[in-house]
KOLTIKE-631361 format. One line per field, with one value per residue: x, y negated, z negated of N, C-alpha, C in turn; residue number from 0. Coordinates in nm, 2 decimals. Each point is the difference from the previous one (the first is absolute). Layout:
# KOLTIKE-631361
nxx = c(X:...)
nyy = c(Y:...)
nzz = c(Z:...)
caxx = c(X:...)
cayy = c(Y:...)
cazz = c(Z:...)
cxx = c(X:...)
cyy = c(Y:...)
czz = c(Z:...)
n = c(NUM:...)
***
This chain:
# KOLTIKE-631361
nxx = c(4.58:-0.03:0.12:0.03:0.11:-0.09:-0.04:0.05:0.08:-0.12:0.03:0.02:0.06:0.05:0.02:0.03:0.07:0.05:0.02:0.03:0.07:0.04:0.00:0.06:0.03:0.01:0.08:0.06:0.01:0.04:0.07:0.04:0.01:0.06:0.06:0.02:0.03:0.07:0.05:0.01:0.04:0.08:0.02:0.00:0.12:-0.09:-0.06:0.03:-0.05:-0.10:-0.01:0.01:-0.08:-0.07:0.01:-0.04:-0.09:-0.03:0.00:-0.07:-0.06:0.00:-0.03:-0.08:-0.03:-0.02:-0.07:-0.06:-0.01:-0.03:-0.08:-0.05:-0.01:-0.04:-0.08:-0.02:-0.01:-0.07:-0.03:0.05:0.11:0.05:-0.08:0.11:-0.06:-0.07:0.03:0.05:0.06:0.04:0.02:0.05:0.06:0.03:0.03:0.06:0.06:0.03:0.03:-0.13:0.05:0.11:0.05:0.03:0.11:0.05:0.10:0.10:0.11:0.10:0.03:0.09:0.06:-0.10:0.05:-0.11:-0.05:0.00:-0.04:0.10:0.08:-0.06:0.00:0.12:0.02:-0.07:0.07:0.11:-0.04:-0.04:0.12:0.06:-0.07:0.03:0.11:-0.06:0.11:0.03:0.02:-0.02:0.12:0.07:0.08:0.09:0.09:0.13:0.03:0.13:-0.03:-0.07:-0.13:-0.01:-0.12:-0.03:-0.10:-0.03:-0.07:-0.07:-0.09:-0.02:-0.09:-0.08:0.12:-0.02:-0.03:0.13:-0.03:-0.13:0.03:-0.11:0.02:0.08:-0.05:0.00:-0.03:-0.09:-0.03:0.01:-0.07:-0.08:0.00:-0.02:-0.09:-0.05:0.01:-0.04:-0.09:0.02:0.01:-0.13:-0.04:-0.11:-0.01:-0.09:-0.05:0.08:0.05:-0.05:-0.10:0.08:-0.01:0.11:0.10:0.03:0.07:0.06:0.05:0.11:-0.03:0.06:0.10:-0.02:0.07)
nyy = c(6.57:-0.06:-0.07:0.11:-0.08:-0.09:0.09:-0.02:0.11:0.05:0.11:0.13:-0.03:-0.11:0.08:0.10:-0.09:-0.05:0.13:0.03:-0.11:0.04:0.11:-0.07:-0.09:0.08:0.07:-0.11:-0.04:0.13:-0.01:-0.12:0.05:0.11:-0.09:-0.06:0.12:0.03:-0.12:0.01:0.12:-0.05:-0.09:0.12:-0.05:0.09:-0.10:-0.09:0.09:0.02:-0.13:-0.02:0.10:-0.05:-0.11:0.05:0.07:-0.11:-0.07:0.10:0.01:-0.13:0.00:0.10:-0.06:-0.11:0.07:0.07:-0.12:-0.06:0.10:-0.01:-0.14:0.01:0.09:-0.08:-0.10:0.10:0.01:0.12:0.05:0.10:0.04:-0.04:-0.11:0.05:-0.13:0.06:0.10:-0.09:-0.08:0.10:0.04:-0.13:-0.01:0.12:-0.05:-0.12:0.08:-0.01:0.01:0.02:-0.11:0.04:0.05:-0.06:0.07:-0.10:0.06:-0.03:0.12:-0.08:0.09:-0.04:-0.09:0.06:0.06:0.12:0.05:-0.07:0.05:0.12:-0.02:-0.04:0.10:0.07:-0.07:0.02:0.13:0.00:-0.06:0.07:0.10:-0.05:-0.01:0.11:0.05:-0.04:0.12:0.05:-0.05:0.11:-0.10:0.10:-0.06:0.03:-0.05:0.03:-0.03:-0.06:0.04:-0.07:-0.02:-0.03:-0.04:0.03:-0.10:0.04:0.01:-0.10:0.03:-0.09:-0.03:-0.12:0.00:0.03:-0.11:-0.01:0.08:-0.06:-0.11:0.08:0.09:-0.11:-0.08:0.09:0.03:-0.13:-0.03:0.10:-0.03:-0.13:0.04:0.08:-0.09:-0.10:0.09:0.01:-0.12:0.00:-0.06:-0.08:-0.05:-0.10:0.03:-0.06:0.08:-0.04:0.08:-0.07:0.12:0.07:-0.03:0.13:-0.01:0.11:0.04:0.02:0.12:0.03:-0.01:0.14:0.00)
nzz = c(1.75:-0.11:0.00:-0.05:0.02:-0.04:0.09:-0.13:-0.02:-0.05:0.06:-0.02:-0.11:0.06:0.10:-0.08:-0.07:0.11:0.02:-0.12:0.01:0.12:-0.06:-0.10:0.09:0.11:-0.09:-0.05:0.13:0.02:-0.10:0.04:0.12:-0.06:-0.07:0.12:0.06:-0.10:0.01:0.13:-0.02:-0.09:0.11:0.04:0.03:0.03:0.08:-0.10:-0.09:0.09:0.02:-0.13:0.00:0.10:-0.06:-0.12:0.07:0.07:-0.11:-0.05:0.11:0.00:-0.13:0.03:0.11:-0.07:-0.09:0.10:0.06:-0.11:-0.03:0.12:-0.02:-0.13:0.06:0.10:-0.09:-0.06:0.13:-0.02:-0.03:0.06:0.10:0.07:0.03:0.10:0.04:0.10:-0.07:-0.09:0.11:0.06:-0.12:-0.02:0.13:-0.02:-0.12:0.07:0.10:0.01:-0.12:0.08:0.04:0.13:-0.07:0.11:0.05:-0.01:0.06:-0.08:-0.06:-0.07:-0.08:-0.08:-0.08:0.06:-0.11:0.06:-0.11:-0.06:0.09:-0.01:-0.13:0.02:0.08:-0.09:-0.09:0.07:0.02:-0.12:-0.03:0.09:-0.05:-0.12:0.07:0.03:-0.03:0.12:0.05:-0.11:-0.02:-0.05:0.01:0.01:-0.08:0.02:-0.12:0.02:-0.13:0.09:-0.02:0.11:-0.06:0.12:-0.07:0.13:0.06:0.10:-0.10:-0.09:-0.10:-0.06:-0.04:-0.03:-0.13:0.00:-0.07:0.01:-0.10:-0.05:0.06:0.07:0.08:0.07:-0.10:-0.03:0.13:0.02:-0.11:0.04:0.12:-0.04:-0.09:0.09:0.10:-0.09:-0.03:0.13:-0.04:0.05:0.11:-0.03:0.12:-0.01:0.11:0.07:0.09:0.12:-0.05:-0.08:-0.04:0.01:-0.08:0.01:-0.11:0.04:-0.11:0.07:0.03:-0.11:0.08:0.02:-0.11)
caxx = c(0.00:0.09:0.12:-0.02:0.12:-0.03:-0.09:0.09:-0.05:-0.03:0.03:-0.12:-0.07:-0.07:-0.10:-0.11:-0.06:-0.08:-0.11:-0.10:-0.06:-0.08:-0.12:-0.08:-0.10:-0.12:-0.06:-0.08:-0.11:-0.10:-0.06:-0.09:-0.11:-0.08:-0.06:-0.10:-0.11:-0.06:-0.07:-0.12:-0.09:-0.06:-0.09:-0.11:0.02:0.04:0.05:0.13:0.09:0.02:0.10:0.13:0.05:0.06:0.13:0.09:0.04:0.10:0.12:0.06:0.07:0.11:0.09:0.05:0.10:0.12:0.06:0.08:0.11:0.10:0.07:0.08:0.12:0.08:0.05:0.10:0.12:0.07:0.06:0.15:0.05:0.15:0.05:0.00:-0.10:0.03:-0.11:-0.08:-0.08:-0.10:-0.10:-0.08:-0.08:-0.09:-0.11:-0.08:-0.08:-0.10:-0.09:-0.06:-0.02:0.08:0.05:0.12:0.13:0.11:0.13:0.10:0.13:0.07:-0.07:0.09:-0.05:0.01:0.00:-0.13:-0.06:-0.10:-0.14:-0.01:0.01:-0.12:-0.10:0.04:-0.05:-0.14:-0.04:0.03:-0.10:-0.12:0.02:-0.01:-0.14:-0.07:0.04:-0.06:0.11:-0.01:0.13:0.09:0.12:0.10:0.12:0.10:0.14:0.10:0.09:0.09:-0.05:-0.15:-0.08:-0.09:-0.12:-0.09:-0.14:-0.05:-0.12:-0.02:-0.08:-0.05:-0.09:0.06:0.07:-0.05:0.10:0.04:0.06:-0.08:0.00:-0.13:-0.10:-0.05:0.07:0.12:0.10:0.03:0.09:0.13:0.07:0.04:0.12:0.11:0.04:0.07:0.13:0.08:0.03:0.11:0.11:-0.03:-0.06:-0.10:-0.04:-0.10:0.05:-0.02:-0.02:-0.13:0.00:0.08:-0.09:0.09:0.14:0.04:0.14:0.02:0.14:0.03:0.04:0.14:0.05:0.07:0.15)
cayy = c(0.01:-0.09:0.06:0.03:0.03:-0.02:0.11:0.09:0.11:-0.03:0.12:0.09:-0.03:-0.12:0.03:0.06:-0.10:-0.09:0.08:0.01:-0.13:-0.02:0.08:-0.03:-0.11:0.05:0.09:-0.09:-0.05:0.10:0.02:-0.11:0.03:0.10:-0.07:-0.08:0.09:0.04:-0.12:-0.01:0.10:-0.04:-0.11:0.04:-0.05:0.12:-0.03:-0.05:0.11:0.08:-0.07:0.00:0.14:0.01:-0.08:0.08:0.12:-0.05:-0.05:0.12:0.07:-0.08:0.02:0.13:-0.01:-0.07:0.08:0.10:-0.06:-0.04:0.12:0.06:-0.08:0.04:0.13:-0.02:-0.07:0.09:0.11:0.02:0.13:0.02:0.01:-0.13:-0.01:-0.04:-0.09:0.05:0.11:-0.05:-0.07:0.10:0.06:-0.09:-0.01:0.12:0.00:-0.10:0.03:-0.11:-0.12:-0.11:0.00:0.08:-0.08:0.07:-0.01:-0.01:-0.03:0.11:0.05:0.06:0.03:-0.11:0.04:-0.01:0.13:0.02:-0.03:-0.15:-0.06:0.03:-0.10:-0.13:0.00:0.00:-0.13:-0.08:0.03:-0.06:-0.14:-0.04:0.02:-0.11:-0.11:0.02:0.01:0.10:0.05:-0.02:0.07:-0.02:0.00:0.03:-0.02:0.01:-0.12:0.03:0.11:-0.02:0.03:-0.11:0.05:-0.11:0.04:-0.10:0.03:-0.08:-0.11:0.03:-0.10:-0.09:0.07:-0.04:-0.01:0.13:-0.02:0.06:0.14:0.07:-0.09:0.06:0.12:-0.04:-0.04:0.12:0.08:-0.06:0.00:0.13:0.03:-0.08:0.07:0.13:-0.03:-0.06:0.10:0.08:-0.08:-0.07:-0.13:-0.02:-0.13:-0.01:-0.05:-0.15:-0.02:0.05:0.14:0.06:0.02:0.02:0.05:0.09:0.03:0.11:0.04:0.13:0.11:0.02:0.12:0.09:-0.01)
cazz = c(-0.15:-0.06:-0.05:-0.15:-0.07:-0.15:-0.05:-0.06:-0.07:-0.14:-0.08:-0.01:-0.12:0.02:0.10:-0.08:-0.08:0.09:0.05:-0.11:-0.02:0.12:-0.01:-0.12:0.03:0.06:-0.09:-0.09:0.07:0.01:-0.14:-0.02:0.09:-0.07:-0.11:0.06:0.04:-0.13:-0.04:0.09:-0.03:-0.13:0.01:0.10:0.14:0.08:0.13:-0.01:-0.04:0.11:0.08:-0.07:0.01:0.14:0.00:-0.08:0.08:0.10:-0.06:-0.05:0.11:0.04:-0.10:0.01:0.11:-0.05:-0.10:0.07:0.08:-0.10:-0.06:0.11:0.01:-0.11:0.03:0.10:-0.05:-0.09:0.08:-0.01:0.05:0.01:0.14:0.07:0.10:0.14:0.03:0.11:-0.05:-0.11:0.06:0.07:-0.10:-0.05:0.09:0.00:-0.12:0.02:0.11:0.08:-0.09:0.04:0.14:0.02:0.00:0.07:-0.07:0.09:-0.06:-0.08:-0.12:-0.09:-0.13:-0.09:-0.15:-0.05:0.00:0.11:-0.05:-0.01:0.13:0.06:-0.06:0.05:0.14:0.00:-0.03:0.12:0.10:-0.05:0.01:0.14:0.03:-0.05:0.08:0.14:0.10:0.11:0.04:-0.12:0.01:-0.10:0.07:-0.10:0.04:-0.11:-0.02:-0.11:-0.08:-0.01:0.11:0.02:0.07:0.03:0.04:0.09:0.07:0.12:-0.05:-0.13:-0.05:-0.10:-0.10:-0.14:-0.11:-0.05:-0.14:-0.10:0.01:0.00:0.05:0.13:0.04:0.07:-0.09:-0.08:0.08:0.00:-0.13:-0.03:0.09:-0.06:-0.13:0.03:0.05:-0.10:-0.10:0.06:0.05:0.12:0.00:0.10:0.03:0.11:0.13:0.03:0.14:0.05:0.01:-0.10:-0.12:-0.12:0.02:-0.11:0.00:-0.10:0.00:0.07:-0.09:0.00:0.07:-0.10:0.00)
cxx = c(0.11:0.12:-0.02:0.13:-0.02:-0.10:0.08:-0.07:-0.03:0.02:-0.13:-0.08:-0.08:-0.11:-0.12:-0.08:-0.09:-0.12:-0.11:-0.07:-0.09:-0.13:-0.09:-0.11:-0.12:-0.08:-0.09:-0.13:-0.11:-0.07:-0.10:-0.13:-0.09:-0.08:-0.12:-0.13:-0.08:-0.09:-0.13:-0.10:-0.07:-0.10:-0.12:0.02:0.05:0.05:0.15:0.10:0.03:0.10:0.14:0.06:0.06:0.13:0.11:0.06:0.10:0.13:0.08:0.07:0.12:0.11:0.07:0.11:0.13:0.07:0.09:0.12:0.11:0.08:0.08:0.13:0.10:0.07:0.11:0.13:0.08:0.06:0.15:0.04:0.15:0.05:-0.02:-0.09:0.06:-0.12:-0.10:-0.09:-0.10:-0.11:-0.10:-0.09:-0.11:-0.12:-0.09:-0.10:-0.12:-0.10:-0.05:-0.02:0.08:0.04:0.12:0.12:0.10:0.14:0.10:0.13:0.06:-0.09:0.09:-0.06:0.03:0.00:-0.13:-0.06:-0.11:-0.14:-0.03:0.00:-0.13:-0.11:0.02:-0.05:-0.15:-0.05:0.03:-0.11:-0.13:0.00:-0.03:-0.15:-0.09:0.02:-0.06:0.11:-0.02:0.14:0.10:0.12:0.09:0.14:0.12:0.14:0.08:0.08:0.08:-0.06:-0.15:-0.07:-0.11:-0.12:-0.09:-0.14:-0.06:-0.13:-0.02:-0.07:-0.05:-0.10:0.08:0.05:-0.05:0.12:0.03:0.05:-0.09:-0.02:-0.13:-0.11:-0.07:0.07:0.14:0.11:0.04:0.10:0.14:0.07:0.04:0.13:0.12:0.06:0.07:0.14:0.09:0.05:0.12:0.11:-0.02:-0.06:-0.11:-0.04:-0.10:0.06:-0.03:-0.02:-0.14:0.01:0.08:-0.08:0.09:0.13:0.04:0.15:0.02:0.15:0.01:0.04:0.16:0.04:0.06:0.15:0.06)
cyy = c(-0.10:0.08:0.02:0.05:0.00:0.11:0.11:0.12:-0.04:0.13:0.08:-0.03:-0.12:0.02:0.06:-0.09:-0.09:0.08:0.00:-0.14:-0.03:0.08:-0.04:-0.11:0.06:0.10:-0.07:-0.05:0.11:0.02:-0.12:0.02:0.10:-0.06:-0.09:0.08:0.04:-0.12:-0.01:0.11:-0.02:-0.11:0.03:-0.05:0.11:-0.03:-0.05:0.11:0.09:-0.06:0.01:0.14:0.02:-0.07:0.08:0.12:-0.03:-0.04:0.12:0.08:-0.08:0.02:0.14:0.01:-0.07:0.08:0.11:-0.05:-0.03:0.12:0.08:-0.07:0.04:0.14:-0.01:-0.05:0.10:0.12:0.01:0.13:0.00:0.00:-0.14:0.00:-0.04:-0.09:0.05:0.11:-0.04:-0.08:0.10:0.07:-0.09:-0.02:0.12:0.00:-0.10:0.03:-0.12:-0.13:-0.12:0.00:0.09:-0.09:0.08:-0.02:-0.01:-0.03:0.12:0.04:0.06:0.03:-0.12:0.04:-0.03:0.14:0.01:-0.04:-0.15:-0.07:0.02:-0.09:-0.14:-0.01:-0.01:-0.15:-0.10:0.02:-0.06:-0.15:-0.04:0.01:-0.12:-0.13:0.01:0.01:0.10:0.04:-0.02:0.09:-0.03:0.02:0.00:-0.02:0.01:-0.12:0.03:0.12:0.00:0.04:-0.11:0.05:-0.12:0.05:-0.11:0.05:-0.09:-0.13:0.03:-0.12:-0.09:0.09:-0.03:0.01:0.14:0.00:0.08:0.15:0.07:-0.08:0.06:0.12:-0.03:-0.04:0.12:0.09:-0.06:0.01:0.15:0.04:-0.07:0.07:0.13:-0.03:-0.05:0.11:0.09:-0.08:-0.07:-0.13:0.00:-0.15:0.00:-0.07:-0.15:-0.02:0.06:0.15:0.07:0.02:0.01:0.04:0.07:0.03:0.11:0.04:0.14:0.10:0.02:0.13:0.09:-0.01:0.12)
czz = c(-0.06:-0.05:-0.15:-0.06:-0.15:-0.05:-0.05:-0.07:-0.14:-0.09:-0.02:-0.13:0.01:0.10:-0.07:-0.08:0.08:0.06:-0.10:-0.01:0.12:-0.01:-0.11:0.03:0.07:-0.09:-0.10:0.06:0.01:-0.14:-0.02:0.08:-0.07:-0.12:0.05:0.03:-0.13:-0.05:0.08:-0.04:-0.14:0.00:0.10:0.14:0.09:0.13:0.00:-0.04:0.12:0.10:-0.06:0.01:0.14:0.01:-0.07:0.07:0.11:-0.05:-0.07:0.11:0.05:-0.11:0.01:0.11:-0.04:-0.10:0.06:0.07:-0.10:-0.06:0.11:0.02:-0.10:0.02:0.11:-0.05:-0.09:0.07:-0.01:0.06:0.01:0.14:0.06:0.12:0.14:0.05:0.11:-0.05:-0.10:0.06:0.07:-0.10:-0.06:0.10:0.01:-0.12:0.01:0.10:0.07:-0.09:0.04:0.15:0.01:0.00:0.07:-0.07:0.11:-0.07:-0.08:-0.11:-0.09:-0.13:-0.09:-0.15:-0.07:0.00:0.11:-0.04:-0.01:0.13:0.08:-0.05:0.05:0.14:0.01:-0.02:0.11:0.11:-0.04:0.01:0.15:0.04:-0.05:0.08:0.14:0.10:0.11:0.04:-0.11:0.01:-0.12:0.07:-0.10:0.06:-0.12:-0.01:-0.12:-0.08:-0.02:0.13:0.01:0.08:0.02:0.05:0.08:0.06:0.12:-0.03:-0.13:-0.03:-0.10:-0.12:-0.14:-0.09:-0.05:-0.14:-0.10:0.02:0.03:0.06:0.13:0.03:0.07:-0.10:-0.09:0.07:0.01:-0.13:-0.04:0.08:-0.06:-0.12:0.03:0.05:-0.10:-0.10:0.04:0.07:0.13:-0.01:0.11:0.01:0.11:0.12:0.02:0.15:0.04:0.01:-0.10:-0.13:-0.13:0.04:-0.13:0.01:-0.11:0.00:0.06:-0.11:0.01:0.07:-0.10:0.01:0.06)
n = c(0:1:2:3:4:5:6:7:8:9:10:11:12:13:14:15:16:17:18:19:20:21:22:23:24:25:26:27:28:29:30:31:32:33:34:35:36:37:38:39:40:41:42:43:44:45:46:47:48:49:50:51:52:53:54:55:56:57:58:59:60:61:62:63:64:65:66:67:68:69:70:71:72:73:74:75:76:77:78:79:80:81:82:83:84:85:86:87:88:89:90:91:92:93:94:95:96:97:98:99:100:101:102:103:104:105:106:107:108:109:110:111:112:113:114:115:116:117:118:119:120:121:122:123:124:125:126:127:128:129:130:131:132:133:134:135:136:137:138:139:140:141:142:143:144:145:146:147:148:149:150:151:152:153:154:155:156:157:158:159:160:161:162:163:164:165:166:167:168:169:170:171:172:173:174:175:176:177:178:179:180:181:182:183:184:185:186:187:188:189:190:191:192:193:194:195:196:197:198:199:200:201:202:203:204:205:206:207:208:209:210:211:212)
***
């Protein structure tokens, strides 16, 4: 995957705006297709109308899937809470929620509490697991270490497919998962970068929770 130091957080409000814009284009296309069907019927072109209806139904199903994905992304970014999260526990919870939808992600290393609410951290872990799945990663592992006041989490795989571009939020499930994870991390003082070495999917940095006085 290309290095994406320049893939910066755009913020929840901007993400919602971009989501609405991304959905407006395919929605407009569906409306135009409906008008075309009406024109065919009005002109007695029943065969062409029938073909256009088939295309409309397929495109509508695709739009529905995209609509659900985008609104799920916005819900994940908005996740919050008061209890601080544990990376290992939140990954385990995310994998249970996803079931067979994603590859299994193993965990190695320390698991300190981080300054990210548990619900938000679970959503972030869901997105990392889904990202690894889109890359076709085998033997995916999240490796954790502590460095000063941060927790470093490296998502790796034995092998991955072509990473593609992680810059566009909505162009593909892969880029959407990456951008959602980036936004969640940034909202809580963390950082996310795509990997540069073979098998490296992403590097996540999260602030450690403060020890009680």
